[in-house]
Backbone bond lengths (Angstrom), bond angles and torsions (degrees), N, CA, C in turn:
res aa  C-N    CA-C-N  psi(-1)  N-CA   C-N-CA  omega(-1)  CA-C   N-CA-C  phi
1 X - - - 1.470 - - 1.526 109.25 -
2 X 1.269 113.41 154.73 1.450 118.38 -177.62 1.534 108.79 -105.65
3 X 1.323 113.92 139.33 1.466 119.78 173.71 1.503 112.21 -82.97
4 X 1.310 116.86 145.49 1.442 121.24 171.89 1.537 109.65 -67.74
5 X 1.289 118.25 169.06 1.477 120.13 177.81 1.522 110.30 -64.52
6 X 1.360 117.93 -41.56 1.430 118.74 178.56 1.539 109.90 -67.21
7 X 1.301 121.39 -42.38 1.429 124.43 177.77 1.495 111.43 -56.26
8 X 1.312 117.39 -39.96 1.447 122.92 -178.32 1.493 109.71 -66.79
9 X 1.385 116.26 -44.51 1.427 118.84 177.15 1.522 114.21 -59.40
10 X 1.371 113.45 -44.87 1.476 118.61 178.34 1.475 108.83 -62.52
11 X 1.307 124.01 -42.37 1.454 129.33 -177.30 1.556 107.16 -63.34
12 X 1.336 119.30 -43.63 1.407 122.19 -179.86 1.515 112.93 -63.14
13 X 1.348 115.49 -43.69 1.414 119.63 178.40 1.526 112.37 -69.00
14 X 1.292 117.35 -39.84 1.482 122.10 178.65 1.541 108.80 -65.04
15 X 1.332 117.20 -42.95 1.491 118.85 -179.04 1.572 110.13 -67.31
16 X 1.264 117.31 -27.07 1.497 119.59 174.01 1.505 113.77 -76.16
17 X 1.360 118.00 -4.91 1.452 123.61 -179.45 1.434 115.97 89.66
18 X 1.294 119.31 13.35 1.489 124.38 176.29 1.547 107.91 -67.91
19 X 1.332 114.30 127.41 1.494 116.51 175.30 1.488 112.72 -65.85
20 X 1.308 119.31 152.54 1.478 123.25 -178.29 1.527 113.20 -54.96
21 X 1.283 121.30 -43.44 1.501 121.01 179.54 1.558 110.08 -57.33
22 X 1.364 116.26 -41.28 1.409 121.43 -175.65 1.632 109.47 -70.72
23 X 1.310 114.51 -37.03 1.506 122.42 178.03 1.531 103.86 -62.72
24 X 1.273 121.11 -46.26 1.451 124.72 -176.00 1.575 107.52 -60.11
25 X 1.335 113.17 -48.66 1.500 117.18 -178.85 1.523 112.32 -63.02
26 X 1.309 116.82 -43.59 1.475 124.21 -179.28 1.570 109.96 -60.81
27 X 1.355 117.33 -37.00 1.424 118.92 -173.16 1.517 110.54 -101.66
28 X 1.303 119.23 -0.65 1.441 121.16 176.65 1.556 111.59 72.37
29 X 1.285 119.77 32.35 1.454 124.01 177.69 1.518 109.58 -125.49
30 X 1.334 113.49 170.05 1.477 119.48 177.14 1.558 113.68 -73.16
31 X 1.266 118.83 155.69 1.454 121.46 172.17 1.546 111.31 -58.73
32 X 1.345 116.95 -32.71 1.425 123.28 178.45 1.561 109.22 -63.53
33 X 1.350 112.31 -43.19 1.503 117.14 -178.84 1.544 110.32 -64.90
34 X 1.354 116.37 -34.90 1.445 116.79 177.68 1.565 110.59 -66.63
35 X 1.275 116.47 -38.73 1.491 122.30 177.70 1.552 107.61 -60.49
36 X 1.302 115.16 -47.51 1.547 117.14 178.77 1.449 112.39 -60.50
37 X 1.353 119.49 -41.09 1.416 123.47 -178.08 1.557 107.60 -68.70
38 X 1.325 117.49 -43.47 1.482 117.38 178.61 1.539 112.03 -61.11
39 X 1.334 114.59 -39.26 1.490 114.98 178.26 1.530 111.23 -63.76
40 X 1.316 118.44 -36.97 1.436 122.89 179.16 1.559 110.28 -67.84
41 X 1.327 114.83 -37.85 1.451 117.76 177.74 1.508 112.09 -65.33
42 X 1.404 116.65 -46.33 1.419 119.49 179.39 1.506 113.17 -62.23
43 X 1.380 114.96 -35.01 1.397 118.67 177.43 1.557 112.55 -64.32
44 X 1.287 113.33 -43.62 1.499 123.10 -177.98 1.537 111.15 -67.30
45 X 1.295 115.07 -45.06 1.481 120.78 -171.12 1.530 115.90 -104.49
46 X 1.325 115.27 -4.51 1.404 118.25 -178.45 1.503 116.85 -63.62
47 X 1.319 118.26 176.06 1.459 117.16 -178.48 1.520 113.75 -62.77
48 X 1.213 118.45 144.26 1.441 124.08 176.27 1.565 112.20 -74.93
49 X 1.355 114.56 -175.40 1.478 118.36 177.71 1.518 111.26 -61.70
50 X 1.299 112.74 147.54 1.497 114.40 174.29 1.469 109.42 111.78
């Protein structure tokens, strides 16, 4: 699956250890939006069946 541009930006910041509130501030979105994007990222990139 392909990440959206915003999901990719969230993933990059999260992978660098940036806390969710700081990601939200950097991207100009709410902390809730960051949580939604992280959930989508985990769903898309998480482990497959098995």
